[in-house]
N, C-alpha and C positions, 0 to 999 in steps of 0.2 A: 504492500499499498505506499501512497504518497506520504513526505514526510510531514509530520504532524508539528505544528511550532511547540515550541518550548513553553510559552506562554499565554495563557490567555487575554486577549484583545478583547477590553471593555468598548474599544471604539466602534465594535462591528454591530452595539446594539442596536441601533438604528433600522442597518440592515436585515437584521434576522426582522426586527419589526415590519419592514418591507416585504418580506418574503411570506410572511403572516398573513400580512393583509391581501396581499395577490393569492395567498391559495383560499384566499375564501371562506376558510372553516369559523371563523368570525361570526358569520351570518348562519343562522339556525335555519335557512332555506338549503342551506348545502349540508345539513345532517339529519340523521335518522334517529329513533328513538323516542321515547317518552319526553315532553317538552318540560324543560326547567328556566327559570324565569328569574333573574334581578333586574328591576327598574334602577339603573344608577342614582343615588341623591344628587341632585343638578348642585353642583358651585354655583357660587354667586358671579353672575358676567360682571364682576367689580375690577378687573385686572388680573392678577396672577393668583395661583395657588397656592399653600400653604403647607408645612412640613403635616400638619393634619389632615391636607386632603392624602397625600401620598400614602398614609397610614390608612385611611379609609381604603382607596383605591386596591392596594396592596392585598385588604382582605377578603375585597369585592372578587377580585380577581383571582385571589386563591381559591374561592369556590367556586367560582365557572371554570377553571381549570379543571379542577378534580372531576366536578361532572361533564365537563365535555369528556374526557380518558374515562368515566366509568359509562357512556354510552349514552350519554342524554342529548337529546336536541336544545341545545343551550344558545337562550337568548341575555346579552346584557345589553343592555339598552340604554346609552347612553343621551346626555342632556344637560343645560344649564337652567340657570332662573334670574328671570330677568333681576329678583333683589331690588322692590321700589324703591324703598328708604332710603337702602344703603346706598342705590344707582345715582338716584336724585341728589343723594346728600353728597357724594364724590363727584360729580360731574358738575356742580353749584359750586363746590370748593376750587376745581378747576378754573371754570370760569372767571371766578372773582382775584384770582390770581393773576390770571393772565391777560383780563381786559377790566377790570375792577367794576365789572357787572354783575348783576346775580340775575336769577328766573326772570322776576317781574320787569328787568330792564328789557329784556330779549322779547317776553311776552312768548304764550303758551307753546305755540306753534314751534316755533324758531327754537324754543328749549329743547321741546322732546326732540326735534329733528337732531339738536346736540348728542343728548342721552343715547339715541339708538346709533349714531357712528361710535360712539364713543363702546359701546356694546358689542356691535360686529367686530370690532377690534379685537375686544378681551375674550370674544366668545373662540376667535381663532387663535388667541393663546394660550387661552385654556387647553382647549383641544388637543395641541402639540404638546403640554406637558402630561398633561393624564399620557399620551402616547407613551411618551418618554418615561414612564414607570410599568410600560409592558401592559398595559389595559387591552385586555384581549374583545374587546364591546362591536358591538353592529355599528358600526359607524352609518352605514346604508340608512338606517332609524334613528338617527340624532334627532331628540326635540329639543324646542325651544319655548318656557313657559309664556312666551309674547309671539309666539308664530302665527301663522291665521287658523291653522288647526286647533290650537289650544284656545284661539281666541274665542273662535266659535263653540267650544265647548265649555269655558267659562258662562258664555252669554245662557246657553242651554242651561245649564247647573242652574244659575241665578233664579233663570224663568220657572224653572219646574221649582224651586225651593220658595219662589216668589207665589205661586200658585197653590202650592199645600199647606202656605199660611205659617211659614219655617224662616223667611226672610220677610219682617219686616222694618217700617221705618217709627222711629221713637227718640222723644227727648228723654233721655238718659243722662246721667253723671258717668264723663267717660276718662282715661289717660289723657292728658293734652301735655303734647309735647312743646313748649314756649320756643323753644329753640329752633326744634325741625317745624313749627308750625302744622305740625299734624296731631290727629288722632294715635295712639299705640294701643294693643292689644294687652292684657295685663301679663301676658307670657313674653312680653318684649320690655318689662320692666323690671329694672336690675335695681336692688336693694344695697346700700352703700352704708355700712356702719358708720355712724358720729354722734360726737358727744352733744347733746343738748338738752333742752332747760323744758321743766313741767311747770309750767306758772300758775298759783292758785290765786285766786281772786274772786269779786264780786261783781256783775254789770254793775251795781249804782250801790248808795247806801242802804236805801231802802228795800232792797232785792235778799227775802230768806236766807238763799242757798248761795253759798262756794262750791263755785266750779273749779276744773282744772284742764288747763288744754296745753299741746306744746307751741298750738299758732292763735296766740291771741288776736291777730292782726284779721283772722275769717270772721272773729264774732260779731261782725258789723251785717252777717249773713244769718245770724241766729234766728230761729223762731221757736223753740223751744231748748226745755231742759230736762232728759230722760234719767229718770233713776229708777232701781229696781224694784220693782211692785213689794217683794218681800223685806226690803230694805226701812224699817223701824223710824230711823231719823226722817225719812220724808214723806212720807205715806199722810200727813194732813195737809202737805202743797200740793197732792197730786189732782191734776184735773182744773188746776186754779190758774189764771191767766193774769200775765203782769205787765205794765208799759212801763219801760226804763229808759232810760237816756245814756245811751252808753258815748260819751266823747262828741255831743251835741248831735248825733244820730237817734231816732226814737226806733225804738224797737218794742216789739208784740212777744213776751216770752210765755209760752204751755208750759207745764209744767205736767210732764206724760210718764207711765208708769212702762218699762219694757223690760222684759226677760234677758234679753242681751245685754244690757249695760251688767257691768262687772263692779257687783259693789267695793271689793278692796282697791279697785284701780283710783288714785290720787283721792278725791272726798268721795266717790261713789256716786256721783250726779258729773252728767258730760253734758255739755250746751251742742245743741244738734243744727250743724250748719249742713242742709241737703243740698246745696250746691256747687260743693266742694269737698266732699267725703261720700265712698261711695256706700260707706256704710251707714250714716247718716242720711243719704237717700235714700237705702232701704226700710230705715225708721220710717222718714216722713210718708214713705207707701204706706207703709202700715198703718199709719197715724191718721194720714189726708193731712197732710201739713204741706204751705206752700214752700215754693222755692225761693231765694233771694239772691243771683249770683252779684258779687261783690268783687271781684277779680277776672279782669279782662287774658285772651289770647295772648297776651305779652307780659304776663306775669305781674300786672300793673293793676295798682286799688283803681276801681269804677269811682265815677262823680256820686254815686249815692252812699259814698262812705264818708263825706262831708270834708270840713277844710283841712282837718289834720291828716290824714293820710291819703285825699283822693291823690291820682297820678302816682305815688310812690312805688317803689319796687316793694314785691311782699317782705323782702328782709328789713328795708327802712322802715316801714310801715310798722313791723313789730316791734320794733324800739319806739317807735313815735307812742303807741300804744300802752309799751311797759312803761314808759315814763309818764305818760298820762294816769295810768293807774297808781302808780305810786304817787304823784303827786295828790289825786284824789284821796289817798289813803284805802285805795279799793285792796291793792295789791299785799297778800298777805304772806306769801312767801316764795321763793323760787326754790325747784329742787333740781340737781344735775342729773341727767338721765344717760343712758346706752338707748341710742335710737336709729332705725334706720330709714334711711331717705331716700324716697321712690325716685329713680334717674330714667329717660328713654335710652335703650340699650345703642342704638346708633349715633345719638346726637351726643348724648352724655348728657343731656338737659334734666333739669328736674322740674318730674312731673306736677302739674296742676292739675288737680280731678277740677274739671267744669262742666256743666251741663248743656248738651249738644246735640242738636237734630242729627240721630246719624241712623244709618241701617244696619240692623243686626240679626242675628242668625237664633232661634229661640231653640235652646237645647231641653227644654223641660215638655215644649206643646206634644200632645199624641195626633200621629198621623198613620193612614193603614199603608202597610207598606205591602205596595202590590206584590211584588215575587219574593220571595225569598230562600235562600240557600244557608241560611242561617240555624242552626243547633235550636231548638225551642222555640223557634218563632216562626208560624205557617204563611202562605200568601195572605193578605188581607188583614193580619192582626193588628190591632193600635199599638203601635211604640212609641218611645221618644227615641232623639237622637243619642241621648245618655244612656239611656235602655241598650240600645242599638250595641256602644262603644265599651259596654261593659259587659253583655253577654257574650261577645265574641274571646271576650278573654277567660272569663270565668267557665264557658264549655270546653276550655283547650282549642279550640279552633284556631285561634292564635298563640302561639307561643311566644313568651319575653324571655329574652336572654341579656345577663342572669336574672334568674327569678324573683331576685330582690327587689327589680325596679315594679314588679306586679302590684306590691302595695302602693307602692307611689302614685302608680297609674291610677289606681280606686282611690286614692286621696285625692286626688286633682279631678277626677271626675266628678265626687261627690262636692266638691266645692266650686265647682264650675256655673260660671254666670254666662248669661248671653252673650255672643261673640260678636264684638263691634268691628266691620268689617269694610267701613267707610276709613277712607286716607285722603288729605286735603293735598294730596300731590298731585303732579301733573305728567308723569310717566307713570306706566302702570294701566291693569284692565280698566276702562272706563265704564262706571256702574250703568247697565243696560235700564236706564229709568228716562222718560222724558215729562216733562210737566208743560201745562198750557198757562194762560192768563189766568185763567178763573180756579187754578189749582190743583186739577185733575192730575192722575198720575196715569203714567203709561207702560207698563214692563213688558218687552220683549225682545227674540233674539235679534231684529232688524228694526229701526227705527221707523217711527210713523208717519204717515204722510202730510204733507203739508208744513210751512215755514211756522208756524205760531208754537211749534213745539220746541220747548231748549232740555237738552239732555244735562242730567244730573253733574256738578263740575266733578264729583269724586270719584278717587277709582278706589279697585279693590284691593283689600288686605292681600299683600302678595300670597300669604300662607291660604288664602283663598283658591288660589288658581293650581299652586303646588298641593295642595291638598288632592286634587282629583288626577295627580301625575300618575298613578297606577296604572288608570285605564285610559287617561285622554292620551296616554304616549302609545297607545295599541289602537287608536282610531276612534274612540268614542267620540260622540254621540251615535257613529256609524257603526253597525254590527261588522265590523270587521273578522275575516279570520283570524288575524293576530288577536282580538280582543278572545276569540273563541277558544283560541288554542294556548295561552299565554297568560290568560286571568284565570283566577286570584293567581298573583305569581309566588315564588316560593321562600325568598330572603328578602328585608329588606336591610340593611348594615350601616346603617346613620349612629353619629356620637350620641352617646347617652343624653347630652345638655339640648337635644330637640324632639325628646321623646312627646314633650307635650306641643311644642310648636307645630308639629308637622305628624309625628307618627299618629297619635291620636285623632288629630283631623284628617289624616287619610282613612283609617279606620272610620271615622263619620260619614267621609264624603261617600267610601265604597258599600259600605253597608247600605245608607240612602238610596244611590243610585241606583245600584246594581242588584243590593240585595244579596252581594257575597262579600265576602272579605276580601283584601285589598292584596295580601299574603299572609302565609300561615308560620312564618317564623320571623321573628324581628331581633336581629342581633345585633346589639348595643357595643360600640368599642367605647374606649376611655380618649379623653382628651392628651395629646402630645405633651409633656410638658419640657421645661429644659432641664440641665443636669440638676439643679438646686432643688425642683420642681414647682418652680412658678410658671405660669402659663406665658407663653409666646405675646408679647403685644409691643405696639411701635413705642409706647411710652418706653417702656425697659431697653428698646434696641437690641432686641435678644432673637430677631425672626431670625429663621434658617430659609435660606432657597433651596427647595428641594432640586432643584434643577442642578445647580451648582453642584450638590452633594453627589449627584448623579455623572455629573461632569468628572469628579474628580475621582470618585471608587464604581460606581456602575449603579445601575437601578437593584441587581440582586443584594446586593451589599445593603443597602437603604431598605429593602424590603424584610430582610433577614434581621436586620437590627431595631424592625418596628417592631416585628410579630413573635420572635423566640422567647418563650417564657411568658406573653402578654395575654391574656386571658380577658372574654369575654367582660366590657364593664369596666376593667382596671386601667387606669390611667399609664402611659406610657411615658418616662424620663428619658429623651432623647441623648445619646450618647455617643458623640463622635468617635470615640476610640472604638465602641461596637462596630461602628459601619467599618470602620479600617478593617477590623478582627473577621467580620464576614467578607471582604473582599478576599483577605487570606482564603478563605473558604473557597470563594469561587475559583480562587489558582488553583485549590487541593483539589479541586471535582475537575480540572483541567487535566492536572497532572496527574493524574492518578488512573485517571480517563486514557491519558496518550502512555500509560505503563501499557494496561490492559492488552486496547488495540494492538500496541507495537507487540504483544507476546501473543498473539493470535494465526503468525504466519504459519500454514500446513494444519490449521485446524478446521476442521469439519465436525459440525454439530450432531451429524447423523452416525457418524461413526464412534460415540462414545457416549457412556455412561458414566455417571460419576463413582468412585471408589466411597468405600463407607465413612473413611475421616471426610473427603468432602461434602459427602450427603448430608453429614452432620452438621457442616456449617450451612448447607442450603436449607437443612429442616430450620434452623435457627433464624434465618432470613424469613421462611415463611412465620414464623412465629412475629416476627417484625412487621411483616406485612398485616397479617391480622388484625394486630396492634394498630396501627397506625390508619389502617383502613375504620376503624370502628371510632378512634378520635377525630378522622375527618368527616365521618357520616355524624358526630355527637359537636361537629364545628370546635373542635380543641384543637384549636392550629397551637398554641400555644407548647402544648406537649408535641403535638407531631412533630413538629418544626426541631424540635428539641431534641428530640429522638434520633430523627433523620439525623442530623446535625453529628453527632455524636458516633452514631454508628458508624457514618461515612467515614467521619477523621479518625476515629479510634480503635474503633473497630475494624472496618476495610482497610483503609488507607494504611493505618500504622502497623496492624498484626497480621490480616487476612494475606496483605500484597506482599509483606515482607515474608511469610512465611512460604509463600508460593514462589519464591523466587530460586528454592533452592529444588522443587518439585519440579520446576520448567525445564531445569536440568535435567532430570530424570528421565529419559522415554516412558518408563514405564509410570508415569504420576503425571506427565506433563498433559496429556489427553483429558484427562478429569479437571486436571488444575485449568485447565485452562476454558472447559463449560463451566467449573464453579465462578471463576471469573468473570468471565461474559455473561453468564445470569444474573451474577450479585450487580454488578454493575449496571445492565440495562434497565435491571429492578428498582436499583436507587433512581437511576436519572429517572424513571418514570414518576416516583414518588416524589423526588423533589422538584418536580419540574412546577407545579402549581405555587411553589413558595419562590425558586429562581429557574424563572423560563426560561433566560436570555442564557446561561452559561449550558444549561442541561441540554436546551437549543441547538447551541453552535456544535456539542460534541457527538450528539445523535446524528448531525448533519453530514459528519464524517462519512459513513458506514451508511448510510439509508436516506432514500429519496423520497420518502414522504415523512410529511413534521412529526415531531413529536409530542406536540399537543394532540394530537386528532388518537394516539399509541391507545392500546385499550390499558385501564389500570391494573395490575398485580394482581392475579389471585394466589391468594393466600393456599392455596391449595394444588399451585403447582410448583414441581418437585424440578423439572427440568426445563432448561430455555426454549422458549416458544418459538 
């Protein structure tokens, strides 16, 4: 045979990837067997991939390559997410930096055009980076959450839910981001611990009850004081109404009894500000109390708050109110406490609860599920979205890995409020609703005829469109062959941090629109952190570019460094030394393979059978095959990769190959040794391929015409080379 290079050349990885693409085996149309589907969690179209994406891609590609070798008709469908808030924010920052203009200076049409140009460029970059990691995805089916097929699907989904009464327009208190100038969902709120103050005071000298609050500036919007009905201290005041003068603003305060009030917190009496607290809004709904808004969209006090604070930012207003209370002798004392401040995940702005007319998804409303493939729910049964989300996990149709996240999932559903899907952004799926001058509402997939109709200015929450991802990527609302063949999908493998953002909402949408689960298994991977355990972030300047790592050490080395010993749900500490170590492993695979292949002169598999000593070694190999196969079936990649690494390096390369060198010089033992060596090598190459696809394929193609990626996974019952 031709001389084999002495060292593995990782720069050939791109050539190997091109050969895979040319082969057509990324496309399930060129495969046979039972379907196996993964829909790729779409990375945001906001620039480039980070090391966490590299980990996620490695996990999914390992699964898909294993299943392809098991004879499944594998589809790994790639795509990107338009990520409305993140993309709007990023492009506007670029715009301000480059031109000094913001989106309002450009206008909606021109700004959206700028965003689309940025996204198109970013998507190309992201696709090339995914390929660098070795992703064997079917690029012929690539999707984008904002392309026309997905846009039609979003409009169709909205219309159906609107017609069923599950989407409604209502005036409710929502999370408002004054910095980003948009509403955000509960799950997009990040809580940051801070030192704070709890202020104890009375509204006026003649008011009988002392209250406690962390936000005295909001008290201009108070309409009640709530106490626990079992609290004897306040029973005499319940249902009484008082008129008070609070910093020259007249307030009407009613004392109400509510079971939700904690008598142990503060004074046991809380001011109820329905317009600026979700908890207080719910209290107001129960007691039919009015809403008085006193803070505007920019986080400033409104004119109805009087001369003391009107026009001030909330923090400045807090200081002014505190000083006034002190001057009036109404401030009893201040307690220093630890508190969590609500901030917007994307902009970092401090969240201001505000009453807004928005579109919501009703998660508690009962409706008839037309068709159901959900265990325990029949066609036509009355259910709620919450019930659907819970049922499919409780009945084990969907398995969440690791299972400790099931409790977290149930807790989230139990406390789930109606989902605010309105966003005050320009780039995104425009809400398919139109209004005429009389206030009439028209909702449909297509706009109404006539010029008197105006479309809703808001766009939909990004998670609304991405929640449809498992089935819209397969052609829904059309009943396509892909949809019939590949849905429900088999595995969804995102990070655990988006269990609520996305996984739960995919379950909601798929069970409602299709009466099917979206996937059978949720494999939640952990977060990739730096060597000290900190999250990668721009502020810490500790980011890692996976493409740079691949260029230096190879994709196989990075994949192994991220996966060996790391189980589902566990965080990964990125260590450059580990990557370097696994580059050495790729070289070890190459060198061991080179030795075995160059030892095959005069070997004919049909002429030899293993002797007892070599058969014992092959029997041990079969035990490894059986064990690793079980681990792969259980998605236990942490241990499968670790066992394969140790077996190949320490058992095969260090011991078996070394021991075989004498056998190869003995004509009586040579044939058996050759058979044993080539059997172990090819078996190991097959089992290692899902983890280190490039080096294993590079070795395989030296002696085979058909690619390793479609070879049959080794059977634990094989005792000789097939």
